[in-house]
C-alpha positions as CSV (number, residue, x, y, z in Angstrom):
1,M,-0.3,-50.5,15.5
2,S,2.6,-50.4,12.7
3,E,4.0,-46.8,13.4
4,G,3.1,-46.2,9.9
5,S,-0.6,-46.8,11.1
6,A,-0.4,-44.8,14.1
7,K,0.3,-41.3,12.2
8,T,-2.6,-42.1,9.7
9,P,-5.0,-40.3,12.3
10,F,-2.2,-36.9,12.2
11,I,-1.5,-37.0,8.9
12,I,-5.1,-36.8,8.3
13,A,-5.9,-34.2,10.7
14,G,-3.6,-31.8,9.4
15,V,-4.4,-32.6,5.5
16,F,-7.8,-31.4,6.9
17,G,-6.5,-28.4,8.6
18,L,-4.7,-27.3,5.6
19,V,-7.8,-27.8,3.4
20,V,-10.1,-25.4,6.1
21,C,-7.2,-23.1,6.2
22,L,-7.4,-22.9,2.1
23,I,-11.0,-22.7,2.5
24,A,-11.2,-20.0,5.0
25,A,-8.7,-18.0,2.6
26,W,-10.4,-18.2,-0.3
27,W,-13.6,-17.0,1.2
28,I,-11.8,-14.4,3.2
29,L,-10.9,-13.2,-0.3
30,Q,-14.1,-13.4,-2.1
31,R,-15.7,-11.7,0.6
32,G,-13.3,-8.7,0.4
33,E,-12.3,-7.4,4.2
34,E,-14.6,-4.9,4.7
35,I,-13.8,-1.8,7.3
36,A,-16.9,-1.3,8.1
37,T,-20.9,-2.4,8.7
38,L,-23.0,0.7,9.7
39,R,-26.4,-0.5,11.3
40,G,-28.8,2.0,11.2
41,H,-31.3,0.9,8.6
42,R,-34.6,-1.6,9.0
43,A,-35.3,-1.8,5.4
44,V,-33.4,-2.0,2.0
45,V,-30.6,1.6,1.9
46,R,-31.4,2.8,-1.4
47,S,-29.1,5.3,-1.6
48,V,-25.3,6.3,-0.3
49,A,-23.3,9.1,-0.1
50,F,-19.9,11.1,0.8
51,S,-20.2,14.6,1.8
52,P,-17.1,16.5,-0.8
53,D,-15.0,17.1,2.3
54,G,-15.7,13.2,3.3
55,S,-16.4,13.7,6.7
56,R,-20.0,12.2,6.6
57,I,-21.7,9.5,5.2
58,A,-25.1,9.8,3.9
59,S,-27.7,6.6,3.6
60,A,-31.4,6.2,3.3
61,G,-34.2,3.7,2.3
62,D,-37.2,1.8,2.4
63,D,-37.7,2.4,6.0
64,G,-38.2,6.5,5.1
65,V,-34.6,7.2,7.5
66,V,-32.0,9.5,6.3
67,C,-29.0,8.2,8.2
68,L,-26.2,10.9,8.6
69,W,-22.5,8.8,9.1
70,D,-19.2,10.2,11.3
71,A,-17.5,9.3,8.2
72,T,-13.8,8.3,11.1
73,T,-15.7,6.6,13.1
74,N,-18.7,5.7,11.4
75,Q,-20.9,6.1,14.2
76,L,-24.1,7.0,13.5
77,I,-25.3,11.5,14.0
78,H,-28.1,11.6,13.6
79,Q,-31.7,10.0,11.9
80,G,-33.5,11.7,9.6
81,Q,-37.4,11.0,9.4
82,G,-39.3,13.7,7.7
83,H,-39.9,11.5,4.4
84,R,-43.4,9.8,4.6
85,G,-42.8,6.4,2.7
86,R,-39.5,5.2,1.2
87,V,-36.8,7.3,0.5
88,Y,-35.3,6.8,-3.0
89,G,-32.0,9.1,-2.9
90,V,-29.7,11.1,-1.2
91,V,-26.9,13.4,-2.4
92,F,-24.7,16.5,-0.9
93,S,-24.5,19.8,-2.5
94,P,-20.7,20.2,-3.1
95,S,-20.6,23.7,-2.2
96,L,-23.2,24.5,0.2
97,P,-23.5,22.4,4.0
98,L,-26.3,20.7,2.8
99,L,-28.0,17.2,1.6
100,A,-30.9,16.6,-0.1
101,S,-32.9,13.8,0.0
102,V,-36.2,12.7,-2.2
103,G,-38.6,9.7,-1.7
104,E,-42.0,8.4,-2.2
105,D,-43.8,11.8,-0.8
106,G,-42.8,13.7,-4.0
107,T,-40.3,15.8,-1.7
108,V,-36.8,17.5,-1.4
109,R,-36.1,17.6,2.0
110,L,-32.8,19.0,2.7
111,W,-30.8,18.9,5.9
112,D,-27.9,20.1,7.6
113,A,-25.0,18.3,5.8
114,S,-23.0,18.2,9.5
115,T,-25.6,17.4,12.0
116,G,-28.6,16.6,9.7
117,A,-30.6,19.0,11.1
118,D,-33.8,19.7,9.5
119,K,-33.3,22.3,6.8
120,G,-36.9,22.9,5.3
121,S,-39.0,20.6,2.4
122,L,-39.9,21.2,-1.0
123,Q,-43.0,19.7,-2.2
124,V,-42.0,19.4,-6.0
125,S,-44.6,16.3,-7.6
126,S,-47.9,14.7,-5.8
127,K,-46.2,11.4,-7.0
128,A,-43.0,9.7,-6.2
129,L,-39.8,11.3,-6.4
130,E,-36.7,8.4,-7.0
131,C,-33.1,10.7,-8.3
132,L,-31.6,13.5,-7.8
133,T,-28.3,15.1,-8.0
134,F,-26.7,18.7,-7.8
135,A,-25.4,21.3,-10.4
136,P,-21.8,21.8,-9.8
137,D,-22.3,25.1,-8.6
138,G,-23.7,23.4,-5.4
139,S,-26.8,25.9,-5.3
140,T,-29.3,24.2,-8.2
141,L,-30.8,20.3,-7.8
142,A,-32.8,18.2,-10.3
143,A,-35.4,15.8,-8.7
144,A,-37.1,13.3,-10.9
145,G,-39.6,10.5,-11.2
146,V,-42.4,8.8,-11.6
147,D,-44.7,12.1,-13.3
148,R,-41.8,11.7,-15.9
149,V,-41.1,15.5,-15.3
150,I,-37.5,16.4,-14.2
151,H,-38.0,19.8,-11.6
152,V,-35.5,22.0,-11.5
153,R,-34.9,24.3,-8.4
154,S,-32.5,26.9,-6.2
155,V,-31.7,26.1,-3.0
156,A,-29.4,29.5,-1.9
157,G,-33.1,31.6,-2.3
158,D,-34.5,32.7,-6.0
159,S,-31.6,33.6,-7.7
160,L,-32.7,31.3,-10.3
161,P,-36.3,30.6,-11.9
162,T,-37.6,27.2,-11.4
163,R,-37.7,25.0,-14.7
164,D,-39.8,21.7,-15.4
165,L,-38.3,20.1,-18.1
166,V,-41.0,17.6,-19.7
167,G,-40.3,15.0,-22.9
168,H,-39.6,11.5,-21.1
169,S,-43.0,8.9,-21.4
170,K,-42.3,6.9,-18.3
171,H,-40.5,7.3,-15.0
172,V,-37.4,8.9,-14.9
173,H,-33.9,6.8,-13.1
174,G,-31.3,9.0,-13.3
175,L,-29.6,12.8,-13.4
176,A,-26.8,14.1,-14.2
177,F,-25.6,18.0,-14.8
178,G,-22.8,19.0,-17.0
179,R,-19.6,20.8,-16.0
180,D,-21.1,23.9,-18.7
181,R,-23.8,25.3,-15.9
182,K,-26.6,24.5,-18.4
183,T,-26.5,20.8,-19.3
184,L,-28.6,18.4,-17.4
185,I,-29.1,14.6,-18.6
186,S,-31.6,12.6,-18.1
187,A,-32.5,9.0,-18.2
188,G,-35.7,7.9,-18.7
189,E,-36.9,3.9,-17.8
190,V,-37.4,3.2,-21.3
191,D,-36.3,5.8,-23.6
192,G,-33.0,6.4,-23.4
193,L,-30.7,9.8,-22.4
194,K,-32.0,13.5,-23.3
195,I,-29.8,16.3,-23.0
196,W,-31.1,19.6,-21.7
197,D,-30.3,23.1,-21.6
198,W,-31.8,23.4,-18.2
199,T,-31.3,27.1,-17.9
200,T,-33.7,27.9,-21.0
201,G,-35.6,24.4,-20.6
202,S,-35.3,23.1,-24.2
203,L,-34.3,19.8,-25.1
204,T,-30.7,20.0,-27.2
205,A,-30.6,15.7,-28.0
206,K,-31.9,12.2,-28.0
207,A,-29.8,9.2,-27.3
208,D,-30.9,5.8,-27.5
209,L,-28.8,3.3,-25.8
210,G,-30.5,0.3,-26.6
211,R,-32.7,-2.7,-24.6
212,G,-31.8,-2.3,-20.5
213,H,-33.3,-0.3,-17.6
214,I,-31.4,2.7,-16.6
215,H,-31.0,2.7,-13.3
216,Q,-28.2,5.6,-12.6
217,L,-26.0,8.0,-13.8
218,R,-22.8,9.5,-12.6
219,T,-20.5,12.3,-14.1
220,A,-16.8,12.1,-14.1
221,P,-15.2,14.2,-12.2
222,D,-13.3,16.1,-15.6
223,G,-17.3,16.1,-16.9
224,S,-16.0,14.5,-20.1
225,R,-17.9,11.4,-19.8
226,L,-21.5,9.9,-18.4
227,A,-21.2,6.7,-16.9
228,I,-24.6,4.6,-16.8
229,A,-25.9,1.4,-14.3
230,M,-28.0,-0.7,-16.9
231,S,-29.6,-4.2,-17.0
232,G,-29.0,-5.8,-20.5
233,S,-26.1,-4.3,-21.7
234,G,-24.7,-3.0,-18.3
235,V,-22.1,-0.6,-17.3
236,R,-21.8,1.9,-20.9
237,L,-19.6,5.2,-20.8
238,W,-21.0,8.1,-22.7
239,S,-18.7,11.0,-24.0
240,I,-20.7,14.2,-23.2
241,A,-18.9,16.8,-25.0
242,E,-18.9,14.5,-28.2
243,R,-22.5,13.2,-27.6
244,R,-21.8,10.1,-28.1
245,D,-21.9,6.2,-26.8
246,L,-18.3,5.0,-26.0
247,G,-20.0,1.2,-25.1
248,P,-20.4,-1.1,-22.5
249,L,-17.6,-1.9,-20.3
250,P,-16.2,-5.6,-20.6
251,G,-15.6,-6.0,-17.0
252,A,-19.0,-4.3,-15.3
253,G,-22.0,-6.6,-16.3
254,M,-25.4,-5.1,-15.1
255,A,-25.0,-2.8,-11.8
256,W,-27.8,-1.0,-10.3
257,S,-25.3,1.8,-9.2
258,V,-22.2,3.4,-10.4
259,D,-19.7,6.0,-9.3
260,F,-16.3,7.1,-10.6
261,S,-13.2,7.8,-8.2
262,P,-12.0,10.8,-8.2
263,D,-9.2,10.8,-9.9
264,G,-11.8,9.4,-13.1
265,Q,-9.0,6.3,-13.4
266,R,-11.5,3.6,-11.4
267,L,-14.9,2.8,-11.1
268,A,-17.0,1.6,-8.4
269,T,-20.6,-0.6,-9.5
270,A,-22.7,-2.4,-7.1
271,H,-23.9,-5.1,-8.5
272,E,-27.5,-7.6,-7.9
273,D,-25.4,-11.2,-6.4
274,G,-24.5,-8.2,-3.5
275,S,-20.9,-8.2,-5.2
276,V,-19.3,-4.7,-5.0
277,K,-16.7,-4.5,-7.9
278,I,-13.9,-1.6,-8.2
279,L,-12.9,-1.4,-11.7
280,S,-10.5,-0.1,-14.0
281,A,-11.7,2.1,-17.0
282,S,-11.3,-0.8,-19.6
283,G,-13.7,-2.2,-17.9
284,E,-11.2,-4.7,-15.9
285,T,-12.2,-6.2,-12.4
286,I,-9.7,-4.8,-9.9
287,K,-11.4,-6.0,-6.9
288,K,-14.3,-8.0,-5.9
289,F,-16.0,-7.6,-2.5
290,R,-19.1,-9.8,-1.2
291,G,-20.3,-9.1,2.0
292,H,-24.0,-8.0,1.1
293,K,-26.7,-10.1,1.7
294,G,-29.5,-9.8,-1.6
295,T,-28.5,-6.8,-4.0
296,A,-26.1,-4.1,-3.2
297,T,-28.1,-1.0,-4.5
298,S,-25.8,1.8,-3.9
299,V,-22.1,2.8,-3.9
300,A,-19.8,6.3,-4.0
301,F,-16.8,6.5,-4.0
302,A,-14.9,8.7,-0.7
303,P,-13.5,11.9,-1.8
304,D,-10.0,10.8,-1.3
305,G,-10.5,7.1,-3.6
306,K,-9.0,5.4,-0.5
307,S,-12.6,3.7,-0.1
308,I,-16.0,3.2,-1.5
309,V,-19.6,2.9,0.7
310,S,-22.3,0.7,-0.3
311,G,-25.9,0.1,0.8
312,G,-27.6,-3.1,0.4
313,G,-30.9,-4.8,0.3
314,D,-30.1,-6.7,3.4
315,G,-30.5,-2.8,4.9
316,L,-26.9,-2.5,5.4
317,V,-24.3,0.5,4.8
318,K,-20.6,-1.5,4.3
319,R,-17.5,0.7,3.7
320,W,-14.9,-1.0,1.8
321,P,-11.0,-0.1,1.0
322,V,-9.7,0.7,-2.4
323,P,-7.0,-1.6,-3.8
């Protein structure tokens, strides 16, 4: 055997090893380097949220469980099992030590934001509630869903009146309060946005966003814009002050969930292919993470802007670093 022939197997092995390393590096870059995977659900995770101080993460889903996690250790603190059926949404009060959840049983359940202890419930509908949000003062929340009614309730006693806002023709999939203490925006399955003065119960404006189902609404931290996750035209921005459509984000695509970064300069989005994206305000993809098997259903920024959390159809909650 010649000297060249003797070296051939080593050269082939070296090339093969290099190819394997390059493929592995590409896969890591595509998949993203997750901070942690939080395991506590047995079915699809529908909603995730960070507490205002960043110390807690909440998640909920089709197993009917509301999980509360320590955001420092990523360890499970509590599993709340008060709902009957699926849980579609969780959100922390911005000012009170409360976590609220809504689900298939038509109730708003309240939990201690630190320990997860049950703080009672409000039976607001005989049908499923699919979305909820707190007003900026943290003492008022709105919930809506299958019955097409937006139910506005106080969680701080009887200081504020109960409101039931009627005007949508089908399910309500998204809710967002404005920063002016009176504006509430709702998104119907097929009839676009409706803008309400919730203090009086009056409908003040409507907005048609064209074809596509709306999945979620998020208000920018400064209250100037609304981010809308939807099928069809993907993620759109809408000016709350001017009450006009600002158009789709070109790099977003169809999304199930969206959230603003704390400074309002970036957005996080969750997608049907299981990916989670970090986008610039103009729609440029800054980072794309892959880790969920199935749809990535929900996403939320941490209050410090250094990480995001996502939930998926695989029943997992994942944390990702923000570059």
